[in-house]
N, C-alpha and C positions, 0 to 999 in steps of 0.2 A: 378208583384205582386206575392209574395211566396205563394205555395200551402198551403192549410190548412192541419194541423197536424192530423192523425187520432185520434179520441178522445180516451182516456183510457176506460176501461171496468168498470170504477169505478169514483167516484167523485174526482177531484183535486182541491186544494184551492190555489189561488195565494195570495201572502203577498205584503205588500206596501215595495219598496225598502228602505234602510237608506241612507240619504243625506250625512252622514258623509263620507269623503274620506279614503281610507285605510291607515294604517299607513306605515312607511317605513320598508322595509325588516328587520326583526331581525335575528341573528344567535347565540345569546347567549345560554348558557347551562340552562337558567330558573333562577328565582329568588331563592336565597338560603333560604330565609325564608317563612314560610307558611302564616303569617300575611298580607303580601302583595298581595297574590295570588287572593282573590276576586276582590279586587279593579283593579288589572291589567287585570283579566278576563273580566271584566265588560267593560273597555276600549277597549279591542278588540272586544268583542261581539257587542258593539254599531256600529263597522264598517261593520258587516255583512250585505250583499246584498242578499235578498231572491227572486230576480227577474233575469230574463234573461237580460244579458248586451252586448252579443256579436252578430254580424250579422249573425253568422251561426246557431245561436238558432232560428232564425226566420223562417227558411225553415224546411217544413216536414222531408226532406230528409237530413237534417243538411249539405247543400251544403256550401263548404267553410271550413268544417270541415277536417282536414287532419292528426292530431296527437292527439292520446289519450294516457295519462299517467297512471300508477297505481303505487301506495306506500303502503308499510307496514313496520313495525317493529315487529320481531319475537325474541322472548326470547329463550335462550339456556334454556331447560328443568331443572328445579330445580334450576336455577340460574336468581337472579333477578337484575343483573348488566351487564351481557353479552348478546347481542342480534344482530341481523343482520338487517340492514336498507336496503331496497331494493327499487329500481326504475326501471320500464320500461317503454318505450315509444312505441306505436304500430301504425302503418299507419291506416287511416280510410278512406273508410269503409272496406278495405282489412284484416284488423287487422294482419298485419305482424309485427315482432318484428324489430324495427329500433335501439334501444338503451337499453342497460342493465347496470346496476350499483349495486352492493352487496357488502356491507362492513360490517365487524364485528365492533361493537361500545360497549364503556363501559358506561353504565347509572349510573351517580353518584347522580344526583338530588334526594331528597327524594320523596317517594309516599305520594300523600295527595290525599284522596277520593274527586272525583269531578274535579280533576285537573291534571289528569294523562298526559294531551297533554303537560303540562309543562316539563315532563321528556322527551317525546318521540319526539314531532315536531322538535326540533332544528335538530335533525340527519337527518330527512326528508328534511328539508329545506337545510341542507348542500347538500344532494344528489341532490337537484334541481340546487344548485349554481354550483356544479361541472359540472352537463350537460351543464349550461349556459356558463361555462368556455371553456369547451371542444368542444361540438357541439351546439352552439347556435341557429344554423337552425333547430334542433331537439326539441327545446322547446315544451312541451305539451300545446295544447290549453285548455284541460280540465283533470283534475285529479280525478280518482276513487280511493277512499280511503278505506282500509279495516278496516272499523270502522264506528261510527255514526257522525252525523252533529247536526241538531238541535234536534234530538232524544237523549237526553241526560239529566242527572239529573239536569244540570243547563243551558240546552238549548245551550251548546256551546261545542260540542265534537271536535275530533281530526280533522275531515274534516272542520269544521268552522274555528278552529284555524290555519290550515295549510293554508286555503284559504286566511285567511285575512293577514297571513304574507306573503305569496308569491303574493298575489293579482290575483291569477288565479281561474278561474271557478273550485269548488270541489264539489264532490258527496259523500256522505256517503253510503257505501254498507255493510251491516252487515249480517250475517248468522243466527243469533239468535236474538230474542226480547229483548232488554233492558226495563226492567219493571219500567217505570217512569210515573208519571202524572196519576196514577191509571189504566195504561196498564199492563195487566198480561196473562202469559199463562195458562189460565183457559179454562174451557170447550166451552165457547162462542168464544174465540179466536180459539181453534182448529176446532169448526164447521165453522167459517169463512174461515179458511184455506181449508178445505174439499171442500168448495164452488168454489174454484178457479179450475175450470174444465180444462182448456188449458193454455199454453203458452200466456202472455200477460194479463191474468186476474188479477185483482189487487183490493184492498180495502183500504180505508185511515185508518190511525191510529190516531183516536181522543181520547185524553186524557180527564180526567174529568174537566180539566180546559175549555174544548170546543176548544182547538187548536189542528189542525191537524199537528202532528208533523212529520209524514212520511207516506210511502205507504208499503203495503205488495204486493209483486209481484210474480207469478209464472213464472218462467224464462224459464223454459225447460219442454217439454211435459213428458219426461222420468222420471222426479223427482218431487214428490208432496211436497218437502220441498222449502219453499219460500224463498225470499231475502227480506230484510228491508232496503228500500231506504229512504235516508233523505237528505235534502238540506244542503249543506256546505257552499258555498259562490258563488255570481254571476250566479245563475241559480235557476229557479223556480221548484217546485216539479213536475210539469207535464214534463217538458223537461228532468228533472234528470230521471224519470222512463222511457221514451221513449228511452233515450239515452242508459240506461243500457241495456235494453231489446235489443237494435239493436247490442250491443257488446257480446250477449252471443250466443255461439255455444253449449254450455253445461249449466248447472244450474249457474256456476260462470262466470261472465264477463271476457272476455279475458285479459284486463289488469290487474286483479287480480289473474287469472288463471295462467298467465304467470309468476307472482311473486312465485307461488307455484312450477312452473316447475323450475325456476332459482334457488330456494333453494333446490329443489330435486336434481338439478345437482351438487350442493355443496355436498350433502351427497352422491352422487355416486363416487365423486372423492376422497372424504375423510371421512370415516366412522365416524370421531369425529364430523363432521357437517352433521348430518344425520336427518332422520325424528324422530329417538329415541332421539337425544340430542337436536334438536330445537323443541320448542313448537309450532307447526305451525298449525294455525286454519284451514287452507286449507288443511294440510296434514295428518289429524289424522282421524281415523275411519275405516271402513271396506273397503276391496277392491270394494264392491258394491257400497258403498257411495262415495269412490274416482271416480268411473267410472261415478256416476251420475253428479258429480260436475266438473270432469276435462275430461272426455272422457276416451277411452282405455289407460290403462297404457303404451302401446307400442307405444302411439303417443306422448311420451314427445318431446319436441322441441329439436332436435339434436343439431341444431346450439347453443342453450343456454348451452347444456351440453359441447360442445367443447370449448366454450367461457370461461366457468368457469374454466375448466381444465387447459387452458392456463394462466388463471389469477391467480389462487390460488398459494400461495406461503407456507402457513401452515395450520393446521387444523383449526385454530381458528383466522386467519387473511387472510380476502379475500380482495384483492387489486381491488379497483373499476377501472372503465374506466376514472376515474377523477385522479387528483393528489394523490400520495401516502401520507397516514398520518402515523405519528409515534406512536401515541397513539392509543390503542383500544377505540372504542367507543360503543354503547349501545343497548338498547333494545325496544320492540314494544308494542303497546296497542291500545285500541279502543278510 
């Protein structure tokens, strides 16, 4: 019998799973017209499963979980068409880098408020497909997404979108509160954050609708800035929070922190792809902020740096560990 998972230091609410099977994996660039987006989004949203579906999720120590992935799309600063799509896979529970993929992409689909994932997710799907083609044994069993899941204006953020298309368990991990359903960065919210005294403390994000949209988690004792965790697909909120916490050596969980290290390595090799040129949500801010989120600057993953230096062929063309692409690809978002 599986050991009981230690309770969160706050209320967690489970939701009923959706019986609709997930759709076939899609890789297209997204619909050309915005009029069909609400219908297509609703069809995808109907396939979201908000419950645990994997055997490893039943054990308090996540026995059976061996690979955790992280994905993000980061735009070139001042450019809404050029971006870097990144994927890393780490071992679990050791959190050692097993696989890295970093490729510049050109985003051509138009931006429509509430439907940003239609612009970005196809490039993340392509990164996962390259992994499946090249190193299928390293396919992640769960993905941490630098963005939101159910915590979204339309209840279907990038973590949900990617999860449904890949049929992988996905968790949204955001660094800032998305103000939806009456949620606000007001004094009450700040007071709740101040009440998080130690790592592992958390409180639910309950909208005016009464729905629990996510959890606010203090992930690291040395940083008072929390993370905003939300369900993406095939995971319950309680499991999502416990897994994210178990992946944190610093404030940012390692699968997402290593994405920042990977992109930082790009900048180290070529100034044109640097912290100044890429709008990296994990790479901005003061040195103190960086160290709270990612650890000492000198602790950058040297293996990632050497990997990127070997693979880069030009400042704005990063060759991934998968097949080479002729065309540039695109940009990132929550």
